C-alpha positions as CSV (number, residue, x, y, z in Angstrom):
1,M,-11.9,-9.4,8.3
2,T,-8.9,-9.5,6.5
3,P,-6.3,-7.2,7.4
4,L,-6.2,-5.2,4.4
5,T,-9.6,-4.5,4.3
6,R,-9.1,-3.2,7.8
7,L,-6.3,-1.3,7.0
8,T,-8.4,0.0,4.0
9,T,-11.1,1.2,6.8
10,S,-8.4,2.5,8.9
11,L,-6.7,4.9,6.2
12,A,-10.3,6.1,5.3
13,L,-11.1,7.4,8.8
14,G,-7.7,8.7,9.3
15,L,-6.9,6.1,11.8
16,T,-3.5,5.5,10.6
17,A,-1.1,2.9,12.6
18,P,1.5,4.5,14.3
19,L,-1.5,6.3,15.9
20,L,-3.1,3.8,16.6
21,A,-1.4,0.5,16.7
22,L,-4.1,-0.9,14.5
23,P,-5.5,-4.5,16.1
24,T,-4.3,-8.1,14.2
25,I,-6.7,-10.3,13.4
26,G,-6.1,-12.9,15.5
27,A,-7.1,-10.7,18.7
28,A,-9.4,-9.2,16.7
29,S,-12.0,-12.6,16.5
30,A,-10.6,-13.5,20.0
31,S,-14.0,-12.6,21.7
32,A,-15.5,-12.7,19.3
33,P,-17.4,-16.3,20.4
34,A,-19.5,-14.8,23.5
35,A,-20.0,-11.9,21.5
36,E,-21.5,-14.2,19.3
37,Q,-23.5,-16.4,22.1
38,T,-24.4,-12.8,23.1
39,R,-25.7,-11.9,19.9
40,G,-28.2,-14.9,19.4
41,Q,-30.2,-14.8,22.4
42,A,-34.1,-14.2,22.2
43,R,-34.1,-11.9,24.9
44,P,-32.3,-7.8,24.7
45,L,-30.2,-7.4,28.3
46,V,-31.1,-5.3,30.5
47,I,-28.3,-2.9,32.3
48,G,-28.7,-1.6,35.3
49,H,-27.3,1.8,34.8
50,R,-25.1,2.5,38.2
51,G,-26.9,-0.1,40.0
52,A,-30.5,1.0,40.5
53,S,-29.8,4.5,40.4
54,G,-33.5,5.8,39.8
55,H,-34.0,4.7,43.4
56,R,-30.7,4.6,45.4
57,P,-27.8,6.8,45.3
58,E,-25.7,5.5,42.3
59,H,-23.0,3.6,42.7
60,T,-23.5,2.0,46.0
61,I,-23.9,-1.3,47.4
62,A,-27.1,-1.2,47.9
63,A,-28.0,1.0,44.2
64,Y,-26.3,-2.6,42.5
65,R,-28.5,-5.2,44.9
66,L,-31.7,-3.5,44.1
67,A,-31.4,-3.6,40.5
68,I,-30.1,-7.2,40.2
69,R,-33.8,-7.8,42.8
70,M,-35.7,-6.1,40.1
71,G,-34.3,-8.3,37.6
72,A,-31.5,-6.3,36.0
73,D,-29.3,-9.0,33.8
74,Y,-26.0,-6.8,34.5
75,I,-25.0,-3.8,36.5
76,E,-22.7,-1.4,35.4
77,P,-19.6,-0.4,38.0
78,D,-17.8,2.5,36.5
79,L,-14.4,2.6,37.3
80,V,-11.9,5.0,39.0
81,S,-8.7,4.9,41.0
82,T,-7.6,5.7,44.3
83,R,-4.5,6.7,44.8
84,D,-2.9,3.4,46.3
85,G,-4.1,1.8,43.3
86,V,-7.6,0.2,43.9
87,L,-10.4,0.2,41.7
88,V,-13.1,2.2,43.3
89,A,-17.5,2.8,41.5
90,R,-18.0,5.8,41.3
91,H,-19.2,7.7,37.9
92,E,-16.5,9.8,38.1
93,N,-13.0,10.6,39.3
94,E,-14.4,13.9,40.7
95,I,-16.5,12.8,44.0
96,S,-18.4,16.1,45.3
97,G,-21.4,15.4,43.5
98,T,-21.1,11.6,45.1
99,T,-20.1,12.1,48.3
100,D,-19.7,13.7,51.6
101,V,-16.4,15.0,50.8
102,A,-17.1,18.6,50.4
103,E,-18.6,18.8,54.7
104,R,-15.3,17.3,55.6
105,P,-13.1,19.8,56.7
106,E,-10.3,17.5,57.0
107,F,-10.0,16.6,53.8
108,A,-10.3,20.3,52.1
109,D,-7.2,20.8,51.3
110,R,-7.9,18.2,48.9
111,R,-9.9,20.7,46.9
112,T,-8.1,21.2,44.1
113,T,-8.4,21.9,39.8
114,K,-7.0,19.3,37.5
115,T,-7.3,18.7,33.4
116,I,-10.1,15.8,32.1
117,D,-9.8,14.8,29.0
118,G,-8.8,18.4,27.8
119,Q,-11.3,19.8,30.4
120,P,-10.8,21.7,34.0
121,I,-12.3,20.0,36.8
122,T,-12.5,21.4,39.9
123,G,-13.1,19.1,43.6
124,W,-11.9,16.9,44.8
125,F,-10.6,13.4,43.3
126,T,-10.3,9.5,43.9
127,E,-6.3,9.3,42.8
128,D,-5.3,11.9,45.7
129,F,-7.4,9.5,48.4
130,T,-6.3,6.3,50.2
131,L,-8.7,3.7,50.4
132,A,-8.4,4.3,54.1
133,E,-9.4,7.5,53.0
134,L,-12.3,7.3,50.6
135,R,-13.8,4.5,53.5
136,T,-14.6,7.3,55.8
137,L,-16.6,9.3,52.9
138,R,-20.3,8.4,52.0
139,A,-22.3,8.1,49.6
140,V,-25.0,10.7,48.4
141,E,-27.6,11.4,45.6
142,R,-26.0,12.7,42.3
143,L,-28.9,14.7,41.2
144,P,-30.6,16.0,44.3
145,D,-33.5,18.0,42.9
146,V,-34.5,15.2,40.3
147,R,-34.7,12.5,42.8
148,P,-35.5,14.0,46.5
149,A,-36.3,10.9,47.7
150,N,-33.0,9.2,47.0
151,T,-31.8,12.0,49.7
152,R,-33.4,10.2,52.2
153,Y,-30.5,7.0,51.9
154,D,-27.5,10.1,51.9
155,G,-24.8,9.1,54.3
156,R,-25.7,5.5,54.6
157,Y,-23.0,4.0,52.3
158,R,-19.3,4.1,51.5
159,V,-18.1,4.0,48.1
160,P,-17.7,0.0,46.9
161,T,-14.6,-1.4,45.6
162,F,-14.9,-3.2,42.3
163,D,-13.6,-6.2,44.4
164,E,-17.2,-6.0,47.0
165,V,-18.9,-5.1,43.9
166,L,-17.6,-8.4,42.2
167,D,-18.5,-10.0,44.9
168,L,-21.5,-9.2,45.7
169,V,-22.5,-10.6,42.0
170,G,-21.8,-13.7,43.0
171,R,-23.9,-13.8,46.2
172,E,-26.4,-13.0,43.9
173,S,-26.0,-15.3,41.4
174,R,-25.8,-17.8,43.8
175,R,-29.4,-17.0,45.8
176,A,-31.0,-16.2,42.6
177,G,-29.3,-19.7,41.0
178,H,-28.7,-18.3,37.8
179,R,-25.7,-15.9,36.7
180,I,-25.7,-12.1,37.2
181,G,-23.8,-10.2,34.5
182,V,-21.4,-7.3,35.5
183,Y,-19.9,-4.6,33.1
184,P,-17.2,-2.7,33.9
185,E,-16.1,0.6,32.4
186,T,-13.6,2.0,32.9
187,K,-13.5,6.3,33.2
188,H,-10.6,8.1,31.6
189,P,-8.4,5.7,30.8
190,T,-5.8,7.8,29.3
191,Y,-5.7,10.3,32.0
192,F,-5.2,7.5,34.6
193,D,-2.3,6.4,32.7
194,S,-1.1,9.7,32.2
195,I,-0.3,9.8,36.4
196,G,0.7,6.1,36.8
197,L,-2.8,4.6,38.0
198,S,-3.7,2.8,34.7
199,L,-6.9,1.0,35.7
200,E,-6.9,-2.2,32.8
201,E,-4.5,-4.2,34.5
202,S,-6.2,-4.0,38.1
203,L,-9.5,-4.7,36.5
204,L,-8.4,-8.1,34.9
205,A,-6.8,-9.0,37.9
206,A,-10.1,-8.3,39.8
207,L,-12.4,-10.3,37.4
208,R,-9.6,-13.2,37.4
209,R,-9.6,-13.4,41.3
210,H,-13.0,-13.5,41.0
211,R,-13.0,-16.5,37.8
212,L,-14.3,-13.8,35.5
213,D,-11.7,-14.4,33.2
214,H,-13.1,-16.3,30.8
215,R,-14.8,-16.6,27.6
216,G,-17.8,-17.7,28.8
217,A,-18.2,-15.2,31.5
218,R,-21.3,-12.9,32.2
219,V,-18.9,-9.9,31.6
220,F,-18.8,-6.7,28.7
221,I,-16.0,-4.9,29.2
222,Q,-16.9,-0.9,28.0
223,S,-14.9,2.4,27.3
224,F,-15.3,6.0,25.9
225,E,-12.0,5.6,24.4
226,T,-10.7,2.9,22.0
227,R,-7.2,2.5,22.9
228,N,-7.8,0.8,26.0
229,L,-10.3,-1.3,24.4
230,R,-7.4,-2.2,21.1
231,E,-5.1,-2.7,23.8
232,L,-7.9,-5.1,26.3
233,D,-8.5,-7.2,22.8
234,E,-5.3,-8.5,22.7
235,R,-5.3,-9.6,26.5
236,T,-8.5,-10.7,27.2
237,D,-11.7,-12.7,25.6
238,L,-13.8,-10.9,27.4
239,P,-16.7,-8.9,25.0
240,L,-15.6,-5.3,24.5
241,V,-18.0,-2.5,23.7
242,Q,-17.2,0.8,22.1
243,L,-19.1,3.8,23.7
244,V,-20.5,6.3,21.1
245,S,-22.4,9.8,22.6
246,N,-24.5,11.9,20.2
247,S,-21.8,14.5,20.6
248,G,-18.0,15.0,20.8
249,A,-14.8,12.8,20.1
250,P,-13.1,9.9,22.1
251,A,-10.6,11.6,24.6
252,D,-7.2,9.4,23.1
253,L,-8.2,10.9,19.9
254,Q,-7.8,14.1,20.4
255,A,-4.7,13.3,22.5
256,A,-2.8,11.4,19.9
257,G,-3.8,14.3,17.2
258,V,-6.6,12.6,15.2
259,D,-9.7,14.5,14.3
260,R,-12.4,11.8,14.1
261,T,-15.7,12.6,16.3
262,Y,-18.2,10.2,17.3
263,A,-20.2,10.8,14.6
264,D,-17.3,9.4,12.2
265,L,-17.4,6.1,14.2
266,V,-20.9,5.7,13.5
267,T,-21.2,5.6,9.9
268,P,-19.9,2.0,8.4
269,A,-16.3,2.7,8.0
270,G,-15.9,3.7,12.1
271,L,-18.3,1.3,12.9
272,R,-16.0,-1.5,10.5
273,W,-13.3,0.0,12.4
274,I,-14.3,-1.4,15.9
275,A,-15.7,-4.5,14.3
276,G,-11.9,-4.4,14.1
277,Y,-11.4,-4.8,17.9
278,A,-14.7,-4.5,20.1
279,D,-17.9,-7.1,20.2
280,G,-20.4,-4.1,20.6
281,V,-21.3,-0.3,21.0
282,G,-23.3,1.7,23.5
283,A,-25.7,4.4,22.0
284,H,-26.2,7.3,23.3
285,K,-30.1,6.4,22.5
286,D,-30.1,9.7,20.6
287,L,-27.8,8.0,17.7
288,V,-30.7,5.2,17.3
289,L,-34.6,7.5,17.6
290,P,-32.8,10.7,16.4
291,R,-35.1,13.7,17.3
292,G,-37.1,16.1,15.9
293,A,-37.0,19.6,16.0
294,D,-39.5,19.2,18.2
295,G,-38.3,16.8,20.3
296,A,-40.4,14.0,19.6
297,T,-38.3,10.8,17.8
298,G,-38.7,9.5,14.1
299,A,-37.8,6.7,12.4
300,P,-34.9,4.9,14.0
301,S,-31.5,5.5,12.6
302,N,-29.5,3.2,10.2
303,L,-27.2,2.7,13.2
304,V,-28.6,-0.6,14.6
305,S,-29.0,-2.0,11.2
306,D,-25.3,-0.6,10.4
307,A,-23.7,-2.1,13.5
308,H,-25.4,-5.6,13.3
309,D,-24.1,-6.4,9.5
310,E,-20.7,-5.7,11.2
311,G,-21.7,-8.5,13.9
312,L,-22.0,-5.5,16.7
313,L,-24.1,-5.3,19.4
314,V,-26.2,-2.8,20.2
315,H,-26.7,-1.7,23.6
316,V,-28.3,2.5,24.0
317,W,-27.8,4.4,26.8
318,T,-29.9,5.8,29.3
319,L,-33.1,5.8,29.8
320,R,-35.1,7.3,33.0
321,D,-38.4,7.4,34.2
322,E,-38.2,11.6,34.6
323,N,-40.0,13.5,32.0
324,Q,-37.1,15.6,32.0
325,F,-34.7,13.1,29.8
326,M,-37.4,11.3,27.5
327,A,-37.9,12.7,24.0
328,T,-41.5,14.8,23.8
329,N,-43.4,12.4,22.6
330,F,-43.2,9.9,25.8
331,R,-42.6,12.8,28.4
332,R,-46.6,12.7,30.7
333,G,-47.2,16.6,32.2
334,E,-45.1,19.5,32.3
335,D,-43.7,18.7,35.5
336,P,-39.9,17.7,34.5
337,R,-39.6,15.5,37.4
338,A,-42.7,13.6,37.0
339,T,-43.0,10.1,35.3
340,G,-43.2,9.7,31.6
341,D,-43.9,6.8,29.6
342,A,-40.9,5.0,30.0
343,V,-42.2,1.1,29.2
344,A,-43.5,3.2,25.9
345,E,-39.9,4.3,25.6
346,A,-37.8,1.3,26.1
347,R,-40.2,-0.1,23.4
348,A,-39.6,2.1,20.9
349,F,-35.6,0.8,20.7
350,L,-36.5,-2.7,21.3
351,D,-38.9,-2.0,17.8
352,A,-35.9,-0.4,17.2
353,G,-33.4,-3.6,17.1
354,V,-31.1,-3.0,19.8
355,D,-29.7,-5.5,22.0
356,G,-29.7,-4.3,25.4
357,I,-30.5,-1.3,27.5
358,F,-28.9,0.6,30.1
359,S,-31.5,2.5,32.0
360,D,-31.5,4.0,35.8
361,H,-34.6,2.2,36.5
362,P,-34.4,-1.7,36.0
363,D,-37.8,-2.5,36.9
364,T,-39.1,-0.5,34.0
365,A,-37.0,-2.2,31.5
366,V,-37.9,-5.4,33.0
367,A,-41.1,-4.7,32.5
368,A,-40.9,-3.0,29.1
369,V,-39.0,-6.1,27.8
370,R,-41.2,-8.6,28.9
371,A,-44.6,-6.7,27.3
372,W,-42.5,-6.6,24.4
373,R,-41.5,-10.5,24.3
374,R,-45.3,-11.3,24.8
375,D,-46.2,-9.4,21.8
376,Q,-43.3,-10.9,19.7
377,R,-44.3,-14.2,20.8
378,R,-48.3,-13.3,19.7
379,V,-46.9,-12.1,16.1
380,G,-44.4,-14.8,15.6
């Protein structure tokens, strides 16, 4: 893409250079070889969403290990910071739903209300704890009403650091005889920048320590915000993935006063702009298979084909086995917690052309990919 094309696209989106610091042509092309290698693969990726979080409390070493042993190609740690600047794996920096902190009287005075991405949130936050303090807490199941079987593991596991996750990936790669990928997400980067705990430097330093900072490493870096990905594009050859939701807008654009939403970013012009700094989009599944008024999926949208036209991968999130998370045409029975036809759901997204799927149940996703590939070979 030429600088003029980039500028024209940005202006069409209302994304002006002073606000967004448009990427340069050199930086935009830096990670392209890694993306092209992945883009040409025969098998769609399975990403263990927060590990095998349908089977173990999310973002624990046990969940990550199980995802790998179920056959996930990548595991996904969400990254937030402690007060002393250590990256740890939690879905959010507010941890009352994923640890036993609310039951710990010694930390009762840490409960507070903060504004995160423009929203008031009350609870306990990782940035108010040192790593040593956080080590005293134990993980719990975030969705106990949905996954009561997982509550048997409450209290067994501590909050892992990103370095510990990378250590696990190294050990499991050696055990398996092939490289397991890691797919970190920086959570609320604008907020963490605002309190002096920038995530990106620590992320790149950890990857460097584990020799995962080179172009051929099995690493994707993802974010729901845009500015930090554009900054990372200047600093790393690793492939970057722009997360896009089915509602709302990137927090960094909102903070900068830019009135543009995720819906704007998945238009052809928006995808063209994303391709200037990223190698893929991580799309909410409803953006790929929209649901009708009856809650059932219909024909695929143009998102996958439009993204592929710009050389972007498409990884869709998040597939889960339980009925309540599925479109109505994949559900089985009336119990929202019962298992639906998750293999059929996964295959529908594979048929729509996605390059990878995030799943809370990697065993289901792996089975679906294998069956889909067998069928593809028969047809071929």
